[in-house]
DOVEX-186086 format. One line per 8 residues: number of its first residue (from 1); their letters; for each residue x, y, z of C-alpha. Coordinates in steps of 0.05 Angstrom, whole numbers, plus 5000, padded with zeros to 4 digits. Last residue first. Layout:
N
NUM	A	X:Y:Z | ...
//
This chain:
730
730	LGIVNKGE	3186:4491:4874 | 3180:4419:4855 | 3195:4365:4906 | 3226:4302:4879 | 3236:4239:4922 | 3300:4203:4908 | 3324:4139:4874 | 3396:4119:4861
722	VNAGEMLT	3427:4064:4818 | 3502:4060:4811 | 3548:4025:4763 | 3624:4032:4766 | 3661:4086:4805 | 3723:4094:4760 | 3698:4078:4690 | 3630:4107:4702
714	ASMEYNKG	3560:4079:4704 | 3495:4115:4720 | 3423:4100:4735 | 3381:4157:4763 | 3309:4150:4788 | 3268:4211:4808 | 3200:4208:4841 | 3145:4259:4845
706	VPGVKGTM	3115:4320:4879 | 3097:4388:4847 | 3035:4362:4813 | 3040:4290:4802 | 3112:4280:4782 | 3154:4229:4743 | 3229:4234:4732 | 3275:4188:4692
698	EFKGGVDM	3350:4192:4688 | 3399:4151:4646 | 3473:4165:4654 | 3537:4146:4619 | 3610:4148:4639 | 3676:4184:4637 | 3722:4200:4697 | 3779:4249:4706
690	NGNDYKTF	3826:4258:4765 | 3854:4326:4780 | 3848:4328:4856 | 3786:4371:4849 | 3752:4316:4811 | 3732:4320:4739 | 3672:4284:4711 | 3648:4277:4639
682	TVGTKIEG	3580:4245:4631 | 3545:4214:4571 | 3472:4214:4552 | 3402:4198:4573 | 3345:4242:4599 | 3272:4228:4610 | 3218:4274:4638 | 3146:4263:4662
674	SVAGLNAE	3086:4304:4680 | 3018:4293:4712 | 2977:4354:4732 | 2948:4358:4662 | 2984:4310:4618 | 3054:4337:4608 | 3112:4304:4571 | 3187:4321:4572
666	GGAGVFLT	3245:4297:4529 | 3319:4289:4533 | 3381:4275:4493 | 3452:4278:4516 | 3507:4318:4547 | 3523:4317:4622 | 3582:4355:4651 | 3604:4334:4722
658	SSKNKFNR	3644:4372:4775 | 3675:4336:4835 | 3689:4348:4909 | 3664:4280:4935 | 3615:4314:4982 | 3604:4381:4947 | 3581:4349:4883 | 3574:4403:4827
650	KASISVGA	3531:4386:4768 | 3527:4417:4697 | 3471:4403:4649 | 3455:4390:4575 | 3396:4358:4543 | 3380:4361:4469 | 3309:4350:4450 | 3292:4410:4492
642	SCGAEISE	3327:4401:4558 | 3362:4453:4601 | 3411:4446:4658 | 3432:4463:4729 | 3455:4412:4781 | 3470:4422:4856 | 3502:4369:4900 | 3506:4330:4966
634	CDFDVSCL	3443:4346:5006 | 3401:4355:4943 | 3397:4406:4887 | 3361:4413:4820 | 3360:4477:4777 | 3314:4474:4717 | 3312:4496:4644 | 3258:4494:4591
626	GIGLSLKN	3219:4548:4628 | 3250:4559:4697 | 3238:4498:4740 | 3265:4493:4812 | 3275:4420:4834 | 3289:4398:4905 | 3316:4327:4911 | 3300:4285:4973
618	GEFPCENG	3339:4231:5011 | 3362:4280:5067 | 3319:4343:5066 | 3345:4378:5129 | 3417:4360:5114 | 3456:4347:5179 | 3504:4399:5202 | 3576:4383:5188
610	NPEKKDVE	3615:4325:5215 | 3686:4330:5241 | 3734:4278:5216 | 3749:4223:5266 | 3819:4219:5295 | 3799:4221:5369 | 3863:4232:5409 | 3885:4168:5445
602	EVPPPAAN	3866:4156:5519 | 3923:4150:5568 | 3918:4081:5603 | 3893:4076:5675 | 3947:4070:5729 | 3951:4000:5760 | 3920:3993:5830 | 3964:3982:5890
594	VFVSCDSG	3948:3927:5941 | 3950:3866:5896 | 4024:3850:5902 | 4018:3855:5978 | 3972:3794:5982 | 4029:3744:5978 | 3991:3677:5988 | 3978:3659:5915
586	CDTHAPFT	3923:3688:5870 | 3901:3622:5840 | 3872:3602:5908 | 3886:3548:5961 | 3849:3538:6026 | 3871:3489:6080 | 3833:3424:6091 | 3785:3415:6149
578	LARHAYGT	3811:3379:6211 | 3804:3304:6221 | 3843:3299:6286 | 3827:3233:6319 | 3890:3198:6295 | 3934:3223:6352 | 3880:3213:6405 | 3869:3143:6380
570	VTNGVILL	3943:3128:6383 | 3945:3152:6455 | 3884:3113:6476 | 3912:3052:6441 | 3979:3058:6478 | 3943:3061:6544 | 3897:3003:6526 | 3957:2964:6500
562	AVRRIEYA	3989:2971:6569 | 3923:2950:6600 | 3922:2886:6559 | 3996:2874:6572 | 3983:2875:6647 | 3927:2824:6637 | 3972:2781:6593 | 4024:2781:6648
554	EIRSWYPS	3970:2766:6699 | 3949:2703:6662 | 4021:2679:6652 | 4039:2694:6725 | 3978:2654:6748 | 3997:2590:6711 | 4073:2596:6717 | 4063:2603:6793
546	YLKKFWPT	4115:2639:6834 | 4074:2702:6831 | 4116:2747:6877 | 4151:2779:6818 | 4083:2803:6793 | 4073:2842:6857 | 4138:2880:6850 | 4124:2889:6775
538	TFGYLDDL	4054:2916:6782 | 4070:2985:6809 | 4128:3004:6762 | 4098:2969:6702 | 4033:3007:6705 | 4068:3070:6731 | 4111:3073:6667 | 4049:3066:6624
530	LEQQKQKS	4014:3119:6666 | 4073:3165:6657 | 4071:3153:6582 | 3996:3169:6582 | 4011:3234:6618 | 4065:3252:6567 | 4018:3234:6510 | 3965:3280:6540
522	ENFDRTWD	4014:3338:6543 | 4038:3324:6472 | 3965:3320:6449 | 3947:3386:6481 | 4006:3422:6449 | 3992:3392:6381 | 3918:3410:6388 | 3936:3483:6403
514	DFINQLNQ	3983:3486:6344 | 3931:3454:6298 | 3879:3505:6320 | 3929:3562:6307 | 3944:3532:6238 | 3870:3531:6220 | 3863:3603:6242 | 3923:3620:6198
506	NYSNAANC	3893:3582:6139 | 3827:3620:6146 | 3861:3688:6149 | 3907:3671:6091 | 3848:3648:6048 | 3807:3711:6063 | 3867:3757:6051 | 3883:3723:5984
498	MELCYKRQ	3810:3725:5963 | 3803:3799:5978 | 3866:3821:5942 | 3855:3770:5887 | 3786:3796:5870 | 3808:3869:5871 | 3866:3853:5824 | 3822:3812:5777
490	CEGTCYDH	3772:3868:5772 | 3829:3917:5758 | 3854:3872:5702 | 3784:3868:5673 | 3779:3944:5673 | 3848:3955:5642 | 3834:3905:5586 | 3767:3936:5570
482	MPNETPCA	3794:4008:5575 | 3842:3996:5517 | 3801:3968:5486 | 3728:3961:5472 | 3675:3922:5510 | 3670:3968:5570 | 3672:3933:5640 | 3607:3927:5680
474	QLCSMYDK	3601:3852:5667 | 3671:3841:5694 | 3655:3877:5759 | 3591:3837:5770 | 3631:3772:5760 | 3682:3794:5812 | 3629:3815:5862 | 3598:3745:5857
466	SIRQYKDM	3665:3712:5867 | 3679:3755:5928 | 3611:3738:5959 | 3619:3664:5946 | 3690:3662:5974 | 3670:3702:6035 | 3615:3652:6052 | 3664:3595:6040
458	YIQQYSVA	3715:3627:6088 | 3663:3635:6143 | 3642:3563:6133 | 3715:3540:6139 | 3723:3579:6203 | 3663:3544:6233 | 3688:3475:6210 | 3755:3490:6243
450	QEIYKDTK	3722:3512:6307 | 3680:3449:6310 | 3743:3407:6298 | 3778:3443:6355 | 3719:3431:6401 | 3720:3356:6384 | 3795:3355:6398 | 3785:3384:6467
442	KSLKMSED	3732:3332:6483 | 3777:3277:6457 | 3836:3301:6499 | 3794:3297:6562 | 3766:3229:6543 | 3836:3201:6532 | 3856:3225:6601 | 3796:3191:6632
434	NSMDGIME	3810:3127:6594 | 3882:3127:6619 | 3858:3139:6690 | 3809:3081:6684 | 3864:3035:6658 | 3910:3058:6715 | 3857:3040:6767 | 3838:2974:6736
426	TICDIAFR	3910:2953:6726 | 3928:2971:6798 | 3867:2936:6826 | 3880:2873:6785 | 3953:2872:6806 | 3935:2880:6880 | 3882:2826:6877 | 3929:2779:6842
418	ENPYDRLV	3983:2789:6895 | 3934:2784:6953 | 3898:2723:6927 | 3960:2682:6907 | 3913:2623:6890 | 3958:2563:6901 | 3935:2506:6857 | 3924:2443:6897
410	ADPSINPQ	3961:2379:6879 | 3932:2309:6878 | 3921:2308:6803 | 3990:2336:6786 | 3994:2407:6759 | 3991:2437:6689 | 3940:2493:6700 | 3884:2495:6649
402	EKLVQQLE	3884:2542:6589 | 3819:2579:6573 | 3845:2646:6600 | 3906:2639:6556 | 3863:2630:6494 | 3822:2692:6511 | 3886:2732:6522 | 3913:2710:6454
394	NAAAMDTT	3849:2734:6421 | 3856:2801:6456 | 3928:2807:6433 | 3908:2794:6360 | 3854:2847:6365 | 3904:2897:6394 | 3953:2884:6338 | 3901:2893:6284
386	LFSQFASI	3874:2955:6318 | 3945:2982:6321 | 3952:2975:6246 | 3887:3012:6235 | 3912:3068:6280 | 3979:3071:6245 | 3943:3076:6177 | 3899:3131:6204
378	AGSYGGGE	3959:3169:6230 | 3994:3162:6162 | 3933:3190:6127 | 3934:3249:6175 | 4008:3264:6164 | 4009:3251:6089 | 4027:3321:6065 | 3957:3346:6053
370	MWDNVSTI	3923:3346:6122 | 3983:3342:6168 | 4035:3375:6123 | 3986:3433:6110 | 3971:3437:6185 | 4045:3449:6196 | 4082:3426:6259 | 4088:3351:6248
362	NAFQPMKI	4130:3315:6300 | 4115:3244:6278 | 4095:3199:6336 | 4141:3147:6367 | 4107:3087:6397 | 4098:3078:6473 | 4131:3014:6495 | 4099:2949:6515
354	KNDQPVLP	4143:2910:6563 | 4170:2844:6538 | 4241:2869:6548 | 4234:2859:6623 | 4230:2784:6616 | 4166:2750:6642 | 4174:2697:6696 | 4216:2743:6739
346	ALKDEDPI	4271:2704:6774 | 4250:2666:6835 | 4256:2681:6910 | 4233:2625:6954 | 4304:2601:6971 | 4324:2672:6989 | 4269:2678:7040 | 4219:2733:7026
338	NDEPVLST	4229:2791:7074 | 4221:2846:7023 | 4147:2857:7033 | 4106:2885:6976 | 4071:2952:6989 | 3999:2944:6967 | 3977:2933:7038 | 3935:2872:7054
330	LMDKPDIQ	3860:2875:7045 | 3838:2805:7065 | 3891:2799:7119 | 3871:2868:7142 | 3801:2841:7150 | 3826:2797:7207 | 3779:2738:7207 | 3759:2712:7276
322	VKGKNEPV	3764:2647:7313 | 3751:2669:7384 | 3797:2653:7442 | 3795:2724:7467 | 3870:2732:7462 | 3870:2803:7432 | 3825:2816:7373 | 3851:2854:7312
314	LPALADDD	3793:2898:7287 | 3782:2925:7357 | 3723:2902:7399 | 3674:2956:7418 | 3611:2917:7399 | 3638:2853:7429 | 3650:2886:7496 | 3583:2923:7491
306	SLNNQNYF	3547:2858:7481 | 3518:2842:7413 | 3445:2836:7393 | 3454:2872:7326 | 3414:2930:7352 | 3467:2937:7406 | 3516:2949:7350 | 3479:3010:7324
298	GQAKASGG	3470:3036:7394 | 3544:3036:7405 | 3550:3087:7348 | 3498:3132:7380 | 3531:3126:7448 | 3595:3153:7418 | 3659:3114:7419 | 3712:3109:7472
290	SKNASSVD	3784:3099:7451 | 3770:3031:7421 | 3707:3059:7390 | 3745:3112:7352 | 3795:3060:7325 | 3738:3015:7301 | 3704:3073:7265 | 3769:3092:7232
282	ALQQFNAH	3780:3020:7211 | 3711:3018:7180 | 3726:3081:7140 | 3794:3052:7119 | 3758:2989:7095 | 3712:3029:7051 | 3769:3069:7022 | 3812:3007:7010
274	AQMYSCGQ	3754:2971:6976 | 3741:3030:6930 | 3814:3039:6913 | 3823:2964:6902 | 3765:2962:6854 | 3700:2929:6871 | 3659:2865:6861 | 3716:2815:6854
266	NVVGAILE	3676:2760:6889 | 3722:2756:6950 | 3729:2831:6952 | 3653:2841:6950 | 3643:2788:7005 | 3695:2823:7047 | 3660:2890:7040 | 3592:2858:7048
258	QLAEKWRG	3611:2830:7116 | 3644:2896:7137 | 3582:2936:7116 | 3536:2887:7153 | 3574:2901:7217 | 3578:2976:7205 | 3505:2992:7194 | 3514:3068:7193
250	TKLYLECL	3464:3083:7137 | 3517:3106:7087 | 3564:3051:7107 | 3508:3001:7097 | 3494:3028:7027 | 3568:3026:7010 | 3573:2953:7031 | 3508:2937:6995
242	ASHAKGFG	3539:2964:6931 | 3600:2920:6943 | 3558:2858:6953 | 3516:2873:6891 | 3579:2882:6849 | 3607:2816:6875 | 3552:2771:6847 | 3567:2707:6885
234	PNVQLALK	3498:2698:6914 | 3467:2700:6845 | 3391:2704:6841 | 3384:2716:6916 | 3442:2764:6911 | 3404:2807:6860 | 3343:2806:6905 | 3387:2831:6961
226	LYTEGKKF	3408:2890:6917 | 3335:2903:6900 | 3313:2906:6972 | 3373:2947:6995 | 3358:3001:6943 | 3284:3000:6960 | 3301:3014:7033 | 3358:3062:7018
218	DNLEFYSC	3317:3111:6977 | 3373:3162:6977 | 3371:3175:6901 | 3439:3141:6896 | 3410:3080:6933 | 3349:3077:6887 | 3394:3077:6826 | 3441:3026:6858
210	GIQTLIVP	3384:2979:6872 | 3358:2985:6801 | 3428:2972:6773 | 3435:2912:6820 | 3368:2883:6797 | 3388:2892:6724 | 3455:2858:6733 | 3429:2804:6778
202	SKDFLTNA	3381:2783:6722 | 3324:2739:6746 | 3266:2787:6733 | 3268:2784:6657 | 3221:2828:6616 | 3191:2860:6678 | 3262:2876:6701 | 3275:2913:6636
194	YLLVPLSV	3213:2955:6652 | 3243:2971:6721 | 3308:2990:6686 | 3273:3038:6640 | 3228:3066:6695 | 3290:3079:6738 | 3336:3108:6684 | 3297:3173:6681
186	KLSDIIRL	3306:3185:6755 | 3380:3170:6750 | 3396:3214:6690 | 3469:3218:6712 | 3499:3207:6642 | 3523:3138:6664 | 3456:3121:6694 | 3420:3137:6629
178	YAGFNNVA	3469:3092:6592 | 3455:3035:6641 | 3380:3043:6626 | 3395:3038:6552 | 3437:2976:6564 | 3380:2944:6603 | 3329:2960:6548 | 3373:2930:6493
170	LTDNIDAK	3392:2869:6534 | 3319:2854:6552 | 3293:2858:6481 | 3219:2870:6488 | 3221:2942:6460 | 3249:2915:6395 | 3267:2967:6342 | 3255:3026:6388
162	VASTLYVC	3301:2996:6440 | 3355:2981:6388 | 3348:3052:6361 | 3357:3078:6432 | 3422:3041:6442 | 3451:3059:6374 | 3431:3132:6381 | 3459:3135:6452
154	GEHHNTGF	3528:3109:6433 | 3537:3167:6385 | 3512:3215:6438 | 3565:3189:6485 | 3619:3218:6440 | 3691:3194:6449 | 3682:3119:6441 | 3711:3062:6483
146	MMLNAGNS	3658:3045:6535 | 3599:3083:6508 | 3618:3065:6436 | 3623:2992:6456 | 3554:2993:6489 | 3523:3026:6428 | 3555:2975:6382 | 3527:2921:6426
138	TLANVAQR	3458:2953:6425 | 3457:2956:6349 | 3487:2886:6339 | 3438:2856:6388 | 3381:2888:6348 | 3408:2858:6283 | 3417:2789:6314 | 3347:2790:6344
130	NFKNKQAN	3315:2808:6278 | 3307:2881:6259 | 3281:2865:6189 | 3350:2843:6166 | 3349:2900:6115 | 3329:2947:6171 | 3389:2926:6212 | 3434:2941:6152
122	QYELDFRS	3400:3008:6145 | 3415:3023:6218 | 3488:3007:6209 | 3493:3052:6148 | 3455:3108:6183 | 3502:3102:6243 | 3565:3110:6203 | 3537:3168:6162
114	KEIANLQK	3513:3203:6224 | 3581:3195:6258 | 3617:3222:6196 | 3571:3282:6189 | 3576:3302:6263 | 3528:3276:6315 | 3493:3324:6364 | 3427:3323:6327
106	YSRNYFRE	3424:3248:6334 | 3431:3255:6409 | 3368:3296:6422 | 3325:3256:6374 | 3348:3190:6404 | 3339:3215:6475 | 3266:3234:6461 | 3251:3170:6422
98	AIRLINEK	3279:3126:6478 | 3238:3162:6530 | 3175:3156:6487 | 3189:3082:6476 | 3197:3072:6551 | 3130:3106:6562 | 3094:3063:6512 | 3123:2997:6539
90	TPNVSSKV	3103:3014:6610 | 3149:3030:6668 | 3104:3084:6697 | 3137:3152:6696 | 3142:3195:6758 | 3180:3140:6793 | 3170:3142:6868 | 3229:3153:6912
82	ETQKGLPT	3223:3149:6987 | 3279:3188:7020 | 3319:3159:7078 | 3372:3207:7104 | 3443:3184:7095 | 3491:3181:7154 | 3548:3229:7148 | 3613:3194:7127
74	SNDSGGIV	3677:3199:7168 | 3640:3221:7231 | 3606:3154:7243 | 3640:3140:7309 | 3658:3072:7335 | 3642:2998:7337 | 3667:2944:7291 | 3638:2875:7299
66	PLNQNGSL	3685:2817:7288 | 3666:2767:7234 | 3642:2700:7260 | 3579:2700:7216 | 3615:2676:7153 | 3567:2689:7094 | 3621:2708:7044 | 3652:2639:7049
58	KAALRRIE	3586:2602:7042 | 3567:2646:6983 | 3634:2631:6951 | 3624:2557:6962 | 3555:2559:6929 | 3582:2601:6872 | 3639:2551:6861 | 3588:2494:6860
50	ETAKRAAA	3544:2531:6809 | 3604:2544:6765 | 3625:2472:6768 | 3556:2448:6746 | 3555:2497:6688 | 3626:2476:6666 | 3607:2403:6670 | 3545:2414:6627
42	PDSWNTSQ	3583:2457:6577 | 3640:2407:6569 | 3702:2445:6547 | 3712:2465:6620 | 3729:2394:6640 | 3729:2405:6714 | 3781:2375:6760 | 3825:2436:6769
34	RVKAMQRR	3769:2486:6780 | 3732:2441:6829 | 3797:2427:6867 | 3810:2502:6873 | 3741:2512:6902 | 3751:2456:6953 | 3819:2485:6972 | 3787:2553:6983
26	IEDANTSQ	3733:2523:7027 | 3786:2488:7069 | 3830:2550:7074 | 3773:2593:7100 | 3807:2641:7148 | 3854:2672:7095 | 3794:2689:7052 | 3807:2694:6977
18	AALSLSIL	3746:2662:6944 | 3755:2639:6873 | 3723:2679:6817 | 3651:2688:6793 | 3650:2741:6739 | 3586:2771:6713 | 3598:2809:6650 | 3537:2846:6623
10	LFFITLYS	3579:2894:6582 | 3545:2954:6612 | 3540:2924:6681 | 3615:2912:6685 | 3634:2984:6669 | 3572:3008:6707 | 3599:2985:6774 | 3652:3041:6772
2	KM	3595:3091:6775 | 3583:3074:6848
//
């Protein structure tokens, strides 16, 4: 049933020539219509199409088909279940459904898919969601569903089209088809029913509704909608084939056979599907020939047939009736070798025209793939293939528009069996190739997710290690040699952790790449086998097309599927956007950072030892004894007398010198206030033998025992000096 959706989703309704071996006259009439019509004239083409549909309906409605009796053991009869949609097909409800699926699918998109969709959606917004913009959204969604690798990406396009214009029939129908594809049958019903309210003459929509009811076991409603589809378009093969399966499910063998042949005539099913349905009918016929069940006979009695007719075999024996042998309609896919020599022709397409699988670079390193040009080369190859595929598609369209070059009174031979066989083979192999491509795509998506996860783990480690490194540097002393040692040790610890983190991430990335390479090679081998099978199975049938017209069309059809297989392989090769490997300044050999460097030996402290601190630093103590006094501070002691003539001797314990002062001096007292002035020359001798000569002026003022002393001196060796100290009298 799901095979119908391929055609539904693209809204392609094909009406091809009938292929019944018992209706030669009708077939000749249809061929004549095709040959004599000017297909470039829209009016003529429309009239010819209607005539072909009328003839096809007449052919498929043949009432002389034999009735097949027998057992129904091959498929259990379905039990009728009435299905009622829990959601009314109203505009508001459909918008809510679209919004729900949009929100769910948008969250599943990766960054590239979101960016691509957002750009398309913004373009549609710029065009104010006109009909062309909405059609572009829903068409992109349909293409992504058919040829993409993530159905969620197709969903956001389809649902955004519905939200943009809820009254667009194409958008609503495609959204309903998407729901059917993902097996949301009950949810698809109100959507499709709403699409039917927008346009109730679409066989595609009606058939989809019928199939949904059928798959939910509501056979009555399913049959009703499928028949409505055939009322709109009697030649719609998909509706015929769906009815065939419905009749098989409900045990209505006669109608099933009629719809089976009608579906084949109108290209409504694949060969595998038609063959399976026909085999079931043949089994029923064989069982009835040997004595069928009463229940099975009852079905045929309901069709107003005699028991003899009801139990007739598929191939009647001398009953004088003109009957179609279904086996002539569904001939075996094994070509016969008994073609007369004079009818045998050389192949119309040389063997060297076969599409070959391209060679893919055997890249084993993820670094070579992501940074060495492997991935960029794959993208270039993919873009080149798209150009080739587009050119081939355009050529196919031109070939399909060509008219057969035959004389006016000639009739074009249809080759129904050969063309049917080729079409079934190409459809089956194309579907198998798509399935294989989808399997590889799902694996690749998981690998990409794993790579992104490993990259995030590495980035978290990188941030933590960098933070620890900065903290370590800030804690280092500012003076050498310990500063250099500390920063070096911080660098070593940083590189040890960073090297291991980068190597672990790169190894995980390489493991993912190895797994993907294995999966791709296995998938490529399967695609190669499908490509070989395509030519192997179609060539015997292609050689039987002795018509340049039909052989040219089928040759292009075979090439289309071959390019599909190659395209799926190239897409799988290019669809590997892994994260980039990690690189650090520390290199990849972590062993050099394992052992710490020994700390440097500290130098002996060369500072001179300090004595005890002076308790009266910055002060001078003065002890007066008559005209004489003894002064001492933290550095020196001086003793002298002053009475007009001043003389003193001073010993400096700090600079190890002795000084003799000779000069004039005077003292004045005014109650508690006193003052003293000295001026003269100084002679200084240092303990090392050096001599120095200079002058000194000293002034002292006191109030009571406390005052201030200022001394200004200048020597040849030390220069000028001014010093002030507090004076404390004792």
